[in-house]
Every structure is written in C-alpha cells, then in structure tokens.
DSSP file (Angstrom, degrees, kcal/mol; ACC not computed):
  #  RESIDUE AA STRUCTURE BP1 BP2  ACC     N-H-->O    O-->H-N    N-H-->O    O-->H-N    TCO  KAPPA ALPHA  PHI   PSI    X-CA   Y-CA   Z-CA
    1    1 A M              0   0    0      0, 0.0     2,-0.1     0, 0.0     0, 0.0   0.000 360.0 360.0 360.0 138.9  150.0  -79.1   79.4
    2    2 A S        -     0   0    0      1,-0.1     2,-0.3     0, 0.0     0, 0.0  -0.414 360.0-101.1 -89.5 163.2  152.1  -81.6   77.5
    3    3 A E        -     0   0    0     -2,-0.1     2,-0.2     1,-0.1    -1,-0.1  -0.624  33.8-113.1 -91.8 141.6  153.1  -81.3   73.9
    4    4 A I        -     0   0    0     -2,-0.3     2,-0.4     1,-0.0    -1,-0.1  -0.476  32.0-156.7 -72.6 135.7  151.3  -83.3   71.1
    5    5 A V        -     0   0    0     -2,-0.2     2,-0.8     4,-0.0     3,-0.1  -0.973  14.2-138.2-121.3 132.4  153.5  -85.9   69.5
    6    6 A N     >  -     0   0    0     -2,-0.4     4,-2.1     1,-0.2     5,-0.2  -0.759  14.3-162.3 -80.8 109.9  153.0  -87.4   66.1
    7    7 A L  H  > S+     0   0    0     -2,-0.8     4,-2.5     1,-0.2     5,-0.2   0.853  88.6  59.0 -64.0 -35.5  153.7  -91.2   66.6
    8    8 A R  H  > S+     0   0    0      2,-0.2     4,-2.4     1,-0.2    -1,-0.2   0.921 109.1  45.4 -61.1 -45.9  154.2  -91.7   62.9
    9    9 A K  H  > S+     0   0    0      1,-0.2     4,-2.6     2,-0.2    -2,-0.2   0.907 111.2  50.9 -61.8 -42.4  157.1  -89.2   63.0
   10   10 A V  H  X S+     0   0    0     -4,-2.1     4,-2.2     2,-0.2    -2,-0.2   0.909 111.3  49.0 -62.7 -43.2  158.6  -90.6   66.1
   11   11 A R  H  X S+     0   0    0     -4,-2.5     4,-2.7     1,-0.2     5,-0.2   0.933 111.9  48.5 -61.8 -47.4  158.6  -94.1   64.6
   12   12 A K  H  X S+     0   0    0     -4,-2.4     4,-2.3     1,-0.2    -1,-0.2   0.888 111.2  49.4 -60.8 -42.8  160.2  -92.8   61.4
   13   13 A D  H  X S+     0   0    0     -4,-2.6     4,-1.8     2,-0.2    -1,-0.2   0.848 109.9  51.6 -63.8 -36.4  162.9  -90.9   63.2
   14   14 A K  H  X S+     0   0    0     -4,-2.2     4,-2.1     2,-0.2    -2,-0.2   0.923 110.7  47.5 -67.2 -43.9  163.7  -93.9   65.3
   15   15 A A  H  X S+     0   0    0     -4,-2.7     4,-2.5     1,-0.2    -2,-0.2   0.903 111.7  52.3 -62.3 -40.0  164.0  -96.2   62.2
   16   16 A R  H  X S+     0   0    0     -4,-2.3     4,-2.0     1,-0.2    -1,-0.2   0.848 108.1  48.7 -69.5 -33.1  166.2  -93.6   60.5
   17   17 A A  H  X S+     0   0    0     -4,-1.8     4,-2.3     2,-0.2    -1,-0.2   0.889 110.6  52.3 -69.4 -38.3  168.5  -93.4   63.5
   18   18 A E  H  X S+     0   0    0     -4,-2.1     4,-2.3     2,-0.2    -2,-0.2   0.934 109.1  48.9 -62.6 -46.5  168.8  -97.1   63.5
   19   19 A R  H  X S+     0   0    0     -4,-2.5     4,-2.5     1,-0.2     5,-0.2   0.945 111.2  51.0 -56.6 -48.7  169.7  -97.2   59.8
   20   20 A D  H  X S+     0   0    0     -4,-2.0     4,-1.9     1,-0.2    -1,-0.2   0.854 109.5  49.2 -54.0 -41.8  172.3  -94.5   60.5
   21   21 A R  H  X S+     0   0    0     -4,-2.3     4,-2.0     2,-0.2    -1,-0.2   0.889 113.4  47.4 -68.3 -37.1  173.9  -96.5   63.4
   22   22 A E  H  X S+     0   0    0     -4,-2.3     4,-1.9     2,-0.2    -2,-0.2   0.866 110.2  52.0 -77.6 -32.8  174.0  -99.7   61.2
   23   23 A A  H  X S+     0   0    0     -4,-2.5     4,-2.8     2,-0.2    -1,-0.2   0.893 109.2  50.6 -64.7 -42.2  175.5  -97.8   58.3
   24   24 A E  H  X S+     0   0    0     -4,-1.9     4,-1.8     1,-0.2    -2,-0.2   0.932 110.4  48.8 -65.1 -45.8  178.2  -96.4   60.5
   25   25 A A  H  X S+     0   0    0     -4,-2.0     4,-1.8     2,-0.2    -1,-0.2   0.876 111.1  49.8 -61.9 -35.8  179.0  -99.8   61.8
   26   26 A N  H  X>S+     0   0    0     -4,-1.9     4,-3.1     2,-0.2     5,-0.7   0.914 109.2  53.5 -65.8 -45.7  179.2 -101.2   58.2
   27   27 A R  H  X5S+     0   0    0     -4,-2.8     4,-1.1     1,-0.2    -1,-0.2   0.868 111.4  45.8 -52.2 -42.4  181.5  -98.3   57.3
   28   28 A L  H  <5S+     0   0    0     -4,-1.8    -1,-0.2    -5,-0.2    -2,-0.2   0.873 118.7  40.5 -63.4 -45.5  183.7  -99.3   60.1
   29   29 A R  H  <5S+     0   0    0     -4,-1.8    -2,-0.2    -5,-0.2    -3,-0.2   0.848 132.3  17.8 -78.4 -39.8  183.7 -102.9   59.4
   30   30 A F  H  <5S+     0   0    0     -4,-3.1    -3,-0.2    -5,-0.1    -2,-0.2   0.625  93.4 108.4-115.3 -22.2  183.9 -102.9   55.6
   31   31 A G     << +     0   0    0     -4,-1.1     2,-0.3    -5,-0.7    -4,-0.0  -0.398  40.3 178.9 -70.9 139.0  185.2  -99.4   54.6
   32   32 A R        -     0   0    0     -2,-0.1     2,-0.1     3,-0.0    -2,-0.0  -0.982  26.5-118.9-133.1 141.6  188.8  -99.1   53.2
   33   33 A T     >  -     0   0    0     -2,-0.3     4,-2.0     1,-0.1     5,-0.2  -0.345  28.1-110.3 -77.3 165.8  190.5  -96.0   52.1
   34   34 A K  H  > S+     0   0    0      1,-0.2     4,-2.2     2,-0.2     5,-0.1   0.821 118.3  56.4 -64.4 -34.7  191.7  -95.7   48.6
   35   35 A A  H  > S+     0   0    0      2,-0.2     4,-2.4     1,-0.2    -1,-0.2   0.904 106.1  51.6 -67.3 -41.5  195.4  -95.8   49.8
   36   36 A Q  H  > S+     0   0    0      2,-0.2     4,-2.2     1,-0.2    -2,-0.2   0.934 110.1  47.9 -56.3 -48.8  194.7  -99.1   51.5
   37   37 A K  H  X S+     0   0    0     -4,-2.0     4,-2.6     1,-0.2    -2,-0.2   0.900 111.4  50.1 -61.3 -40.4  193.3 -100.6   48.4
   38   38 A K  H  X S+     0   0    0     -4,-2.2     4,-2.0     1,-0.2    -2,-0.2   0.880 109.0  51.9 -66.1 -37.6  196.1  -99.4   46.3
   39   39 A A  H  X S+     0   0    0     -4,-2.4     4,-2.3     2,-0.2    -1,-0.2   0.889 111.1  47.4 -63.0 -40.0  198.7 -100.8   48.7
   40   40 A D  H  X S+     0   0    0     -4,-2.2     4,-2.7     2,-0.2     5,-0.2   0.938 111.3  51.3 -63.9 -46.2  197.0 -104.2   48.6
   41   41 A R  H  X S+     0   0    0     -4,-2.6     4,-2.0     1,-0.2    -2,-0.2   0.912 111.5  46.6 -61.6 -41.1  196.8 -104.1   44.9
   42   42 A Q  H  X S+     0   0    0     -4,-2.0     4,-2.7     2,-0.2    -1,-0.2   0.899 111.0  52.1 -65.6 -43.1  200.5 -103.3   44.6
   43   43 A A  H  X S+     0   0    0     -4,-2.3     4,-2.3     1,-0.2    -2,-0.2   0.912 109.1  49.9 -59.1 -43.1  201.5 -106.0   47.1
   44   44 A K  H  X S+     0   0    0     -4,-2.7     4,-2.4     2,-0.2    -2,-0.2   0.906 110.9  49.9 -59.8 -43.4  199.5 -108.6   45.1
   45   45 A E  H  X S+     0   0    0     -4,-2.0     4,-2.7     1,-0.2     5,-0.2   0.931 110.5  49.4 -64.7 -46.8  201.2 -107.5   41.9
   46   46 A R  H  X S+     0   0    0     -4,-2.7     4,-2.6     1,-0.2    -1,-0.2   0.904 111.9  50.2 -56.0 -44.8  204.7 -107.7   43.5
   47   47 A E  H  X S+     0   0    0     -4,-2.3     4,-1.9     1,-0.2    -1,-0.2   0.912 111.1  45.9 -59.9 -48.9  203.8 -111.2   44.8
   48   48 A S  H  X S+     0   0    0     -4,-2.4     4,-2.6     2,-0.2    -1,-0.2   0.852 112.0  52.4 -67.6 -35.5  202.6 -112.4   41.5
   49   49 A R  H  X S+     0   0    0     -4,-2.7     4,-2.4     1,-0.2    -2,-0.2   0.932 108.6  50.6 -63.7 -43.3  205.7 -110.9   39.7
   50   50 A A  H  X S+     0   0    0     -4,-2.6     4,-1.1    -5,-0.2    -2,-0.2   0.884 111.7  47.6 -60.5 -38.4  208.0 -112.7   42.2
   51   51 A V  H  < S+     0   0    0     -4,-1.9     4,-0.3     2,-0.2    -1,-0.2   0.907 112.5  48.7 -71.3 -43.3  206.2 -116.0   41.5
   52   52 A D  H >< S+     0   0    0     -4,-2.6     3,-0.8     1,-0.2    -2,-0.2   0.842 107.4  55.7 -65.7 -32.2  206.4 -115.5   37.7
   53   53 A D  H 3< S+     0   0    0     -4,-2.4    -1,-0.2     1,-0.2    -2,-0.2   0.843 106.6  51.5 -69.1 -32.0  210.1 -114.6   37.8
   54   54 A K  T 3< S+     0   0    0     -4,-1.1    -1,-0.2    -5,-0.2    -2,-0.2   0.436  83.9 113.3 -87.2   2.4  210.8 -117.9   39.6
   55   55 A K    <   -     0   0    0     -3,-0.8     2,-0.4    -4,-0.3    -3,-0.0  -0.478  65.2-129.3 -76.6 148.7  209.1 -120.2   37.2
   56   56 A L              0   0    0     -2,-0.1    -2,-0.1     1,-0.1    -1,-0.1  -0.780 360.0 360.0 -93.7 138.6  211.1 -122.6   35.1
   57   57 A E              0   0    0     -2,-0.4    -1,-0.1     0, 0.0    -2,-0.0   0.501 360.0 360.0 -91.3 360.0  210.5 -122.5   31.5
C-alpha cells in the first residue's frame, strides 16, 4: 500500500526549495564580504585624495 501524500505540503516544500535556490544564487552574485567592501572604500578614498592633491588652486 502506498503512502498518502498531502499535495499542499508538497507544493509548499517545492516553493520553499525554489526560493532557497534563488537566494543562494543571489548571495553568490551580489554578496560581498565586509573586507571586500572596506578595501573598495579605501581604494576610492585613496583615489579621491590623489586627485585632490593634484588640483591647482
């Protein structure tokens, strides 16, 4: 005899798995570590300082 399956639960589980997969893809695509953000911010500051130092008054 086969097991009774609640279709509503199966549907919800499938939707949850799809959301989890999409979230993981977004984390890989858009996620950045704190160290990466800090390094970019410091590089931008160095760049703007270099440009400001070379301005003529």
